[in-house]
C-alpha positions in Angstrom: -26.8 -33.6 -23.1 -24.5 -31.1 -25.1 -27.3 -28.5 -25.8 -27.7 -28.5 -21.9 -23.9 -28.1 -21.3 -24.4 -24.2 -21.0 -27.1 -24.7 -18.1 -24.8 -27.2 -16.1 -22.1 -24.1 -16.3 -24.1 -21.9 -14.9 -25.3 -24.1 -12.0 -21.7 -24.7 -11.2 -20.8 -21.1 -11.4 -24.0 -20.1 -9.0 -23.6 -22.9 -7.0 -19.5 -22.2 -6.2 -20.5 -18.3 -6.1 -22.7 -19.5 -3.3 -20.3 -21.2 -1.5 -18.1 -18.5 -1.8 -20.0 -16.1 -0.3 -22.1 -18.0 2.6 -19.3 -20.6 3.7 -16.1 -19.1 2.9 -14.8 -15.8 4.9 -13.1 -13.3 2.7 -14.2 -14.8 -0.4 -16.7 -12.2 -1.8 -14.8 -10.8 -4.7 -14.3 -14.4 -5.8 -18.1 -15.0 -5.2 -19.0 -12.1 -7.8 -16.7 -13.2 -10.2 -18.4 -16.5 -10.3 -22.0 -15.0 -10.4 -20.9 -12.6 -13.3 -19.5 -15.7 -15.4 -22.8 -17.6 -14.9 -24.5 -14.1 -15.9 -22.7 -14.0 -19.0 -23.0 -17.7 -19.9 -26.7 -17.3 -19.7 -26.9 -14.0 -21.8 -24.5 -15.3 -24.5 -27.3 -18.4 -24.5 -30.3 -16.4 -24.6 -29.6 -13.2 -26.2 -29.2 -13.7 -30.1 -28.9 -9.9 -31.2 -25.4 -10.0 -33.0 -24.8 -6.2 -32.1 -25.6 -6.6 -28.6 -23.3 -9.7 -28.0 -20.5 -7.9 -29.8 -21.1 -4.7 -27.4 -21.0 -6.2 -24.7 -17.8 -8.4 -25.8 -16.1 -5.2 -26.5 -17.0 -4.0 -23.1 -15.8 -7.0 -21.3 -12.3 -6.7 -23.3 -12.2 -3.0 -22.3 -12.6 -3.6 -18.8 -10.3 -6.5 -18.7 -7.8 -4.4 -20.4 -8.2 -1.8 -17.9 -8.0 -4.0 -15.1 -4.9 -5.8 -16.2 -3.2 -2.4 -16.7 -4.1 -1.6 -12.9 -3.1 -5.4 -11.6 0.2 -5.3 -13.3 2.1 -3.1 -10.9 0.1 -4.7 -8.2 1.6 -8.2 -9.1 4.9 -6.5 -9.8 5.1 -5.5 -6.4 4.0 -8.7 -4.6 7.1 -10.1 -3.8 9.9 -9.6 -1.0 12.7 -7.1 -2.4 14.3 -5.6 0.8 18.0 -5.8 1.3 19.7 -8.0 3.7 20.7 -4.5 5.7 17.3 -2.9 6.5 17.4 -1.9 10.0 13.4 -2.0 10.8 10.7 -3.8 9.5 6.9 -2.2 10.1 4.7 -5.0 10.5 1.1 -4.1 9.2 -1.8 -5.7 11.6 -4.5 -7.3 9.6 -7.3 -8.2 12.2 -7.6 -10.6 15.1 -10.6 -13.1 16.4 -10.5 -12.2 19.8 -6.7 -12.0 20.5 -5.7 -14.7 18.0 -4.4 -13.1 15.0 -6.6 -13.9 11.5 -4.9 -16.0 8.5 -3.8 -13.0 6.9 -2.1 -11.7 9.9 -0.5 -14.7 10.7 0.7 -15.1 7.1 2.4 -11.5 7.7 3.7 -12.7 10.9 5.1 -15.5 9.8 6.9 -13.6 7.2 8.2 -11.3 9.6 9.5 -13.9 11.9 11.4 -15.4 9.2 13.4 -12.0 8.3 13.8 -11.5 12.0 15.1 -14.8 12.6 17.7 -14.5 9.8 18.6 -10.9 10.4 18.9 -10.6 14.1 20.1 -7.0 14.0 16.8 -5.8 12.7 14.1 -4.4 14.9 10.0 -4.8 14.1 7.7 -2.3 14.7 4.4 -4.2 15.0 1.4 -1.8 14.2 -2.2 -1.8 14.6 -4.9 -0.5 17.2 -7.9 -2.4 18.6 -11.0 -2.8 16.2 -14.5 -4.4 16.7 -14.1 -8.0 18.1 -10.7 -7.8 19.2 -10.0 -8.1 22.6 -6.4 -6.3 22.7 -4.7 -4.4 20.3 -3.1 -5.7 17.1 0.2 -4.5 17.6 0.5 -6.4 21.3 -1.1 -9.7 19.8 1.9 -9.5 17.4 4.3 -8.7 19.8 3.0 -11.6 22.0 3.5 -14.1 19.1 6.6 -13.2 18.0 8.0 -13.2 21.6 6.6 -16.7 22.2 8.7 -18.0 18.9 11.7 -16.5 20.3 12.3 -13.1 19.0 13.8 -11.0 21.9 11.3 -8.1 23.4 14.0 -5.5 22.7 13.6 -6.0 19.1 9.8 -5.6 19.1 8.3 -1.9 19.3 4.6 -1.7 19.6 2.3 0.8 17.8 -1.2 0.2 19.2 -3.1 3.1 18.0 -3.2 3.1 14.0 -6.5 2.0 12.4 -5.5 2.2 8.8 -2.6 1.6 6.6 -1.6 5.4 6.2 -1.9 5.4 10.2 0.0 2.2 10.7 3.1 4.0 8.6 2.9 7.5 10.1 2.7 6.2 13.4 5.9 3.6 12.9 8.0 6.0 11.4 7.4 8.5 14.2 8.4 5.9 16.5 11.4 5.3 14.6 12.2 8.8 14.5 11.8 8.9 18.2 14.2 6.3 18.8 16.7 8.3 16.9 16.6 5.9 13.8 15.7 7.1 10.2 12.9 5.1 8.2 13.7 6.6 4.6 15.6 3.8 2.7 16.4 1.4 5.8 12.8 0.2 6.6 11.0 -2.7 5.0 7.1 -3.1 5.0 6.0 -6.5 6.0 2.3 -7.1 4.6 0.5 -9.4 2.6 1.9 -10.0 -1.2 -1.2 -8.1 -2.6 -1.0 -5.1 -0.3 2.7 -4.3 -1.1 2.1 -2.0 -4.1 -0.5 0.4 -2.2 1.7 0.3 1.2 4.8 1.3 -0.6 3.1 3.9 -2.6 1.5 5.4 0.8 5.2 5.5 2.5 6.5 7.1 -0.6 3.8 9.7 -0.2 4.7 10.1 3.3 8.2 11.0 2.0 9.8 7.6 3.1 11.0 4.9 0.7 10.2 1.5 1.7 11.1 -2.0 0.6 8.9 -5.0 1.3 8.6 -8.2 2.6 5.9 -10.2 1.6 3.6 -12.4 3.5 2.4 -14.9 1.1 -1.4 -15.7 1.3 -2.0 -19.3 2.5 -5.0 -20.1 0.4 -4.9 -19.4 -3.5 -8.4 -18.7 -3.5 -8.0 -16.2 -1.0 -5.1 -14.9 -2.7 -7.0 -14.3 -5.9 -10.0 -12.7 -4.1 -7.5 -10.1 -2.6 -5.6 -9.5 -5.7 -9.2 -8.4 -7.4 -10.1 -6.4 -4.3 -6.8 -5.0 -4.1 -7.4 -3.6 -7.9 -10.4 -1.7 -6.8 -8.3 -0.5 -3.8 -5.6 0.9 -5.7 -8.1 2.7 -8.3 -9.7 4.4 -5.2 -6.4 5.2 -3.6 -5.1 6.7 -6.9 -8.3 8.9 -7.2 -8.5 10.0 -3.7 -5.4 9.5 -1.8 -7.4 8.0 1.1 -7.3 4.3 2.6 
């Protein structure tokens, strides 16, 4: 039985990869991680070449070290750091199912609602256009969601044209300025905790210093998936300045 433990482990991780990939929406990176672990277990069971095993271990250690350096600021930024007197919230869209906010968007809206309920002088800019499979704009859906929970309409500004995080921020800052406000130093971005690092970096690139209000991801496995994905997204952003 002991000799077959490696095979049991491989089967478990492969089954987990299959479940995450096929049955759980938004878990692609967790599925890939499970598949990689299964492949590594099989590799170290079958490959007896010491030099090759050492080389693979060294590559893994290097990769983990690099990924750790990339993930450190993402994890550090994954918290609410907004002062109590911010004037504006910019709530970033995250997809709809028809006209119903996705789980990620609901997490962000819950964070926005909690902040607005506790800070009655703060105004929200809800930002997001209409994507495939959506029957209304994300901005409008967020307005409806917040108003249904008692947030006054005059405290909600709808931005309904953005199709990316950069456009979310650009358009929202423009709306704030059009109303006579100043976003720099007076605005907090509401987004998923894993996304705050990149969102704040984009705002800074646009010349606006923003704080963060973290929308905590409901499912731990989904949070793990998106933190892994965000490491790749931040790397791409640093290299290209896009997204």
